[in-house]
N, C-alpha and C positions, 0 to 999 in steps of 0.2 A: 080678293086682292090678287092681282096678277103676279107672276113670278118676277117680272122686271121690277115691279114696285118693291117686292120683298128684297131683292138685291140692292136696290137703291137705298132702302132703309138701312140695311146692314152697313153699307158704305158710309152713310151719313152718321150712323151711330158712333163711329170712331173718327170722325172728321178726316176722312180720307184713308185711314189705315186699312179698313176692311176691303177697300177696292182691290188692293194688292192681295189681301188674304183670300178673297173670292177666287181670283185667278189661280192662286197656288192650290187651293182645294180642287178646282176644276181640272187643273193640269198636273196633279200630283203624280200620276203614272208616267208623265213625260219628264219629270225632274231629272236633271243630270247632276253629276258630282260637282261641276263648277258652273257658275252663272256669270253672265256678262251683261252689264247695263251699259250699252254703248251710247255715244252721244247722238242726239237727234240729227237727221239728215241735213237740216238747215236751221239757222237761228230764227226765233220768232220775230216777225215784223222788223227784220233788218238789224237786230241787236248785234253790236260788234262781238266777235268771238272772244276777245279779251275780257269783255264784261261778263259773259257767261262763265268763263273759266274762273273768274274771281267770285262768282256767285252774287254779284250786285249789279245794279243799273248804273247808268251814267250819272245819276243823281248821287249826292253824298250818301253813304250808308248810315246805319243807325248811330255811328260815332265817327268822328273825323280822323281817328287813328287807324293806321293800316299796318299790317304785318309786312315782313320782308319780301313776301311773294305777292303782295297786293291783296291778300285775304283779309276781309273785314275783321277787326278786333272788336268784340262786344264791349259795351259799357261795363265798367267794373260794378255798376249798380244794377246788373241784370237781376230782375225781380224774381229770382228763384229762391225757394226756401225749402230746405230739407224737411221732409214730412208733410209738405203741402198736399192736400187731397181735394180735388174738385169733382163734384158729382153732378151729372147732367141727365135730363130726360129728353127723349126724341119724340116729337109729334109730327105726323104726316097727314096732310090734307085735313080731314075731319076726325082723324083718329089720334087720341092722346096717349102718351106714355107707351109707345110701341116698343121702345128699347131704352136701356139705361147705359150710361157710360161713366167710368171713373178714370180720371187722370191723376197720376201720383208722381211727385218728385221724391224718389227713393233716397238718394244720397249723392254726394260729390266724392269721387274716389279716383285712385290711380287705376287707369285701364291700360295695361301693358305699356307703361311709360308715358301715357297721356293723361292729363288732368281732365276728367270727364264727369258729366252729370249722367246718372242712371235715371231714366224716365220710364214710366209704365202707363199703359192704358188697358182697361178691361171693358168689354162690351157684352151685353146680354140682351136678348129679345125678351119681351113681356107678352103675356096673353092679351088679346087673342092672336097676335102675330106669332107667338111662340108655338102655337098649335100647328102652324104650317111651315114655320122656318125657325128651328131651334138653333140658336147661335150663342156660343160661350167662348169668346176669344180673348187672348192676352197678347199684348205687344210690348216689347222692351226695346228701348233705344239707349245706346251709350254715345253721347254727343260731346264733342269737344267743349270744355267749359268756357273758352274764350270766344268761339265763333259759332257754336252749336252745329258745326258740320258733323255728319254722321261717321262714327267709327265702327259701330256694329248695330245691326237691326235684326230683331228676332220676332217671328210670328209663331205663336202657339195657338193653333186654330182647332175648334170643334164646331163644325157647322153641318147640321142635318146628319149627324152621326159619322161624318168624315173628319178624321183628325190629321193634321199636318203640323210638323215642327220644322221650322226653317230658321237657321242661324247664319247670317251673312255678314262677313267682315269686309268693310269698304276699303278700296284702294284706288287711288288715281294713277298709280305708277306700275302696279303689278310686282313691285319689289318687296312687298310685305306679305310673305306667304301666310296663309291661314292654317290653323291647326287641322289635323285630319278630320275632326268632326264638325268643322265649320266651312261654309262655302265662301270662297273668295269672289267678291263681286266688284267688277271694274266700273267706276263712275267718273264723272267729271270732277275736277278740283272744285271744292266749295259746295259739294252736294250735301243736302240735308234730307233726313227722312221725315215723314209727316209729324212725328212728335217733336223732333228738334226744330222743324220749321215753325210749328205753332209757338213754341217757347221763344224762338228768335223774334217772331213778329211782336211779341210782348215788349221787346226791348227797343223797338224802332222809335226814334223821335220823329213822328210824322210831320211836325212843323218844319223840319229840315230835310225830310226825305219824301218828296211827293210821290215817288214810285220806287219799288224795289223789285229786282229780278233774282231768281235763284233756281238752280237745278234741284229737283226733288225726286227721290227714288222711293217708291211705295212698296218695295219688296218684290215687284214684278216688272215694272217699267220705269224708265227715266223720263221725267217731264220737265218742262220749263214753266215756272210759276211767276206771275206778275201780281204784285199787290200795290194798291194805292189808296190814299185817304180820300173818302167821299165827304165826311163830316167830322168835325172835331168836338161837337157838343150834342150828340144825339141822345135823347132821353129813351131809356129802355127799361121795361118792367118784365121781370122773370120771376119764377117761384122764389128765388133767393132774395129778391128785393128790387128796388128801383135805383137806377144808376144813370149818371152822365157818362157817355161812352165815345170812343173814337170808332167811326164806322169805316171799315176797310173792305174794299172790293178785291176779290181774288179771282184771277183768270188763269186758266191752265192751257198750255200749248203742248201738242204732241206732234213730233216730226215737223216742227215749224208752223203748224196750223192750229189756230185756236179751237178748242173744243166748244162747239156752239150748243151742244145739247145739255149744258149745265152751267148755272151761274151761282156763285157763292158770295156771301157777304158775312163778314165777321165783325163782332163788336167787342172792344176791349174797354174795361172800366177806366175812367180817368182818375185812378187812385194810385197809391204808391206801388201796389202789387201789379197794376195793369192787368187785372184778372180777365180772362176770356169769359164773357157773359153769355153770348148768343152766337149761334151759327144759323144763317138762313140759306136755303138752297132752293132754286127753281129749276125743275127738270121737266122734260116733255111729259112724263107720266105722273108726276106728283110734285107738291111743294112740301118743304119740311122745315122745322125749327128744332134746333138742339139747344135747350135752355138750361142755365145753371140752376140747380136745386139748392145746393149748399156748398160752402167753402170751409175747409178745416185747416 
């Protein structure tokens, strides 16, 4: 298996988290005391700047209620449950169970004056992939409980014997100084990290929101993400069972240009919890499925 495929698997195993993790490991010697996630040079496909700042598309957001600055306010019925654990397996091309992923909702807590959800993800490669690419990563997100915008994103990485710990405090204004042991990271208003974005997508009423746009910061770069409904009643079977799902296409833009070398599709169960069931990815060097094994 080529090294590019290995990297792709690592990224897929954490539904986008390890993409930023890989860059941090690769560039660990170049890390500075402060990071800056600047806005893209241009908006994707003519999206109005005000829409990007609010983190939503011109379509209605997941709820019709908006905050005083136009930031979308999440439905009070956000399907997050303290202690929820979702376990996944990653299959690439003809190889099965090359990596496993665990998503966990740790708790809802006060985070420096903000009501926030603490979210976690753990990713590990499995044999035979582990023999050539050993990966044991942990990601922590502290996301605003109302909007799932990122307050702090942490990467604790152990990849091929290289360890990196990155703790980044998000700010859209630069007026909220980070503690000495935390990096202050400038982002657009409404920016979510990969874990917060995944949980936010669970809350979207896709019957009312045909398309959603949002800036997403992966710990290394700031992207613009578009998500839209492809099907509202897709039948999906994974190790955890058979489900009727909402099929969501996810497109990623960098510097105003769509990334053509990857295509992602996510499936959320049409149940009360709106459980993420499946991620499919088509890339130039491999196809992959990240399937739900069990939900606790």
